[in-house]
Every structure is written in structure tokens, then in C-alpha cells.
C-alpha positions in Angstrom: 22.6 54.2 42.4 19.2 52.7 41.5 19.4 53.7 37.8 22.6 51.7 37.0 21.2 48.3 37.9 18.1 49.0 35.8 20.3 50.0 32.8 22.3 46.9 33.2 19.2 44.7 33.3 17.8 46.4 30.2 21.1 45.9 28.3 21.1 42.2 29.4 17.5 41.8 28.3 18.1 43.3 24.9 21.2 41.1 24.4 19.2 38.0 25.1 16.6 39.0 22.5 19.2 39.8 19.9 20.9 36.4 20.5 17.7 34.5 20.3 16.6 36.3 17.1 19.9 35.9 15.3 21.1 32.5 16.5 19.5 30.8 13.5 21.7 32.7 11.1 24.8 32.8 13.2 27.6 31.4 11.1 29.1 29.3 13.9 25.8 27.7 14.9 24.1 24.6 13.4 20.4 25.6 13.0 19.2 22.3 11.5 21.5 20.2 13.8 22.9 18.1 10.9 26.5 18.5 12.0 27.3 21.2 9.5 27.8 24.8 10.8 25.5 27.4 9.2 28.5 29.1 7.5 29.2 25.8 5.5 25.7 24.4 5.3 24.1 24.5 1.8 20.7 24.1 3.4 20.6 25.8 6.8 16.9 25.1 7.5 16.7 21.4 6.7 19.1 18.7 8.0 21.2 17.2 5.2 24.5 15.9 6.6 25.5 14.6 3.2 25.2 18.1 1.7 23.8 16.5 -1.6 23.7 19.1 -4.4 23.1 17.3 -7.7 23.1 20.3 -10.0 26.0 22.0 -8.2 24.3 25.4 -7.7 25.3 25.6 -4.1 21.8 24.9 -2.8 21.3 21.6 -1.1 18.9 19.2 -2.9 16.5 19.2 0.1 16.1 23.0 -0.2 16.4 23.3 -4.0 13.1 23.8 -5.9 14.7 22.2 -8.9 17.5 20.0 -7.7 18.3 18.4 -11.1 18.9 21.8 -12.9 21.2 24.6 -12.0 19.0 27.5 -10.7 20.8 29.6 -8.1 18.0 32.2 -8.3 15.3 29.6 -7.3 12.8 31.5 -9.4 9.2 30.0 -9.3 7.0 32.2 -11.4 3.8 30.2 -10.9 4.4 29.6 -7.2 3.8 25.8 -7.5 6.9 24.9 -5.4 8.7 23.7 -8.6 11.4 26.1 -9.9 11.0 27.6 -13.3 14.1 25.7 -14.4 12.2 22.4 -13.8 8.7 23.4 -15.0 9.8 22.8 -18.6 11.9 19.7 -18.1 11.0 16.3 -19.4 13.5 14.0 -17.7 12.2 10.7 -19.1 11.6 12.2 -22.6 8.1 10.9 -22.9 6.6 14.3 -24.1 5.1 14.9 -20.6 6.8 17.6 -18.5 8.1 16.4 -15.1 5.6 18.7 -13.3 2.8 16.8 -15.0 4.3 13.4 -15.1 2.1 10.5 -13.9 4.8 7.9 -14.0 8.2 9.4 -13.5 11.0 7.6 -15.3 8.6 5.8 -17.7 6.7 6.7 -20.8 3.3 8.1 -19.7 1.9 7.4 -23.2 2.2 3.6 -23.0 -0.9 2.2 -21.2 -1.8 -1.1 -22.7 -5.0 -1.7 -20.6 -6.1 2.0 -21.0 -6.9 2.3 -17.3 -5.1 5.7 -16.9 -2.1 4.2 -15.2 1.0 4.0 -17.5 2.4 0.5 -17.8 5.7 1.5 -16.1 3.8 2.2 -12.8 0.8 -0.2 -13.3 0.7 -3.1 -10.9 -1.4 -5.0 -13.5 -0.5 -3.6 -16.9 -2.6 -6.0 -19.0 -5.9 -5.8 -17.1 -7.7 -2.5 -16.5 -7.5 -1.6 -12.8 -7.5 2.1 -12.2 -7.8 1.6 -8.4 -4.5 -0.4 -8.4 -5.9 -2.5 -5.5 -3.4 -4.9 -4.0 -5.0 -6.8 -1.1 -2.0 -8.8 -0.2 0.5 -6.0 -0.7 2.8 -8.1 -2.9 3.1 -5.4 -5.6 0.9 -7.3 -8.1 -2.6 -5.8 -8.5 -5.6 -7.9 -7.5 -6.8 -7.9 -11.1 -3.7 -9.9 -12.1 -2.9 -11.7 -8.8 -4.5 -15.0 -8.1 -6.4 -14.8 -4.7 -5.1 -16.7 -1.7 -7.0 -18.7 1.0 -6.1 -17.5 4.5 -8.3 -19.8 6.5 -10.8 -22.7 6.2 -13.4 -23.7 8.8 -15.6 -26.7 8.4 -17.9 -28.6 10.8 -21.1 -30.5 11.4 -24.1 -29.7 13.6 -26.3 -32.7 14.3 -30.0 -32.6 14.6 -32.7 -35.3 14.8 -32.6 -37.3 11.6 -30.3 -34.9 9.7 -27.0 -33.0 10.0 -26.1 -29.5 8.9 -22.8 -28.9 7.1 -21.0 -25.6 7.5 -18.0 -24.6 5.5 -16.4 -21.1 5.5 -13.4 -19.9 3.5 -11.5 -16.6 4.2 -9.6 -15.2 1.2 -7.5 -12.3 0.1 -8.3 -11.1 -3.5 -11.1 -13.6 -4.0 -14.4 -12.5 -5.4 -16.4 -15.7 -5.5 -16.0 -19.2 -4.0 -17.5 -22.3 -5.5 -18.4 -25.0 -3.0 -19.0 -28.6 -4.1 -20.1 -31.4 -1.7 -20.0 -35.0 -2.9 -20.4 -38.4 -1.3 -23.0 -41.3 -1.0 -24.5 -40.4 -4.4 -24.6 -36.7 -3.6 -23.0 -34.0 -5.8 -24.1 -30.4 -5.2 -22.4 -27.1 -6.1 -23.0 -23.6 -4.9 -21.1 -20.4 -5.8 -21.0 -17.7 -3.1 -19.8 -14.1 -3.3 -17.0 -13.1 -0.9 -18.3 -10.6 1.6 -16.6 -7.3 2.7 -14.7 -9.3 5.4 -13.2 -11.6 2.8 -15.2 -14.5 3.8 -17.6 -16.9 2.0 -19.7 -19.6 3.7 -22.1 -22.3 2.6 -24.5 -24.4 4.6 -26.2 -27.6 3.6 -28.4 -30.3 5.2 -27.6 -34.0 4.9 -30.0 -36.6 6.3 -27.7 -39.7 5.7 -24.7 -40.6 7.7 -21.5 -41.2 5.8 -18.3 -39.6 4.6 -18.5 -36.6 2.3 -15.9 -34.7 0.4 -16.0 -30.9 -0.1 -14.2 -29.1 -2.9 -13.6 -25.4 -2.9 -12.5 -23.3 -5.8 -11.7 -19.6 -5.3 -12.0 -17.1 -8.1 -10.5 -13.7 -8.4 -11.0 -10.7 -10.7 -11.1 -11.5 -14.4 -12.0 -15.1 -13.7 -8.6 -16.0 -12.3 -8.7 -19.2 -10.3 -6.2 -19.4 -7.5 -6.6 -22.6 -5.5 -8.6 -25.7 -5.0 -9.1 -27.0 -1.5 -10.2 -30.6 -0.8 -11.5 -31.7 2.5 -13.5 -34.5 4.2 -16.4 -34.4 6.5 -17.7 -37.4 8.4 -21.4 -37.2 9.3 -22.1 -39.6 12.2 -23.9 -39.5 15.5 -21.3 -37.4 17.3 -21.2 -33.6 17.3 -18.3 -32.0 15.4 -18.0 -28.3 16.2 -16.7 -25.9 13.5 -12.9 -25.4 14.0 -10.2 -23.6 11.9 -8.7 -26.5 10.1 -6.9 -24.8 7.3 -6.7 -26.3 3.8 -6.1 -30.0 3.8 -4.9 -30.1 0.2 -4.0 -27.4 -2.2 -3.6 -27.3 -5.9 -2.4 -24.0 -7.4 
């Protein structure tokens, strides 16, 4: 009487193992949970509810190693993940095979600025910028994109017989900032490099009370000038702490 329960338990255990091992390939199940049963799914391992199959070879595009060319055998002689049927294809007809294409859909041989990035994919095709840097993320490379001013801070710190002027500019894409301070017969200019935090500051000492204008010009790569900011600072006997004022006047 004790052997029969053991046999039944063994059979049950084996059945569970078989079901667990075969469920993935069971025709009525949906292994990738894309709403398409395995028996009808053209890509059982990867969800593709749309069942896209551009080349009509019966293998879903998300599983096909060459979705744009009929290749039911999925041969891949060099094991690079790209089917043999695609290794020798040049979709954009630029003389560069798709497997080696730098700028898919465009002619790799056209590179006006010779920076190694074909014009079709270059965010600044007329100015060499191999790094394709784009600080403001607008799709135009910094080398072609005038910088922008994000913040301006000016202030006065008073001492005995003199006052110290502080002006700081924060910029995206700027490389240098030229500061000019004028007023009461004074006209001084200083050009400052933008630091790694995108900020440039200038400090000057004035020993005469009065009203002074400061002019800021921001330069970007290639000498591009983005914006001129004009502000006014009044030097008197009261303390004026540095605060974020923003540009008071802009001229693109």
C-alpha cells in the first residue's frame, strides 16, 4: 500500500517538470505575452503584437537578423548578429555596406567639414566638430549654435573709500565672456574664459560713487557671438549684495 502513493507522487513530479520545460514551446501558450499564441507568433521569444515582418520571410522583424531581406535560413557566417543576406546590402546606395554605415540613410562620403561625421548626421555640417557636442540639446552642435546666457548676477561690495564690483554670467555653449564697464569717464574691458561650470566672473574696484553701465558679450566656438547684455550698477554709500538679476536687456 505504501508503494502506490510514492509512484503517484513520482509521476506527478515528473509531469510538473515536463510542463515547466515545455511550456515555452507549447502551441497554445504565449511565451512572450504579446497576445499572440506561440502557434501563430512569428517571434515567440520577443513581444511583437504587431507581428511586423517587412521581408515576408515568416520571421518577425524583432527576431530577424536581416529584417529587410528575405532570409528564412537566418544564416550568419561571421557571427556578427547581422544575417549574411544583409552583410552585403547597401540600402542608401552610398557605396558603404549597411553593416559598416556611419550615417544610415545618407551618403557617408559627403563630409564638408571633414570631421569624420557625414553631413547627413552632422549637427554642424559646416564646422568641424567630431565630438558633436550640443550643450543645450537643441539638435544644433555647439560649434554652430550661438551660446545662450542662463543667468546674470551683479552686485557691489562697499569698502572704505572704494567699492568692489562683481559681475558673473552663466552660459550654455559660451567659451569666453567680454565684460566692459563704463561710466564717469571710466571704460575698461576684460575678457574671461568660461569655466567648467559654465560661468565667467569679473571683479573691479571703483573709488568714485556714481552710475556705471556694464556690457557683456558672450562668444562661442568659432568666434560666434550670441548675445549682448547691458546692465546698470549704482555705486553709493549703501551695500548692494549680489543677487540673480537676469539680463536686463538682450540683443541677439
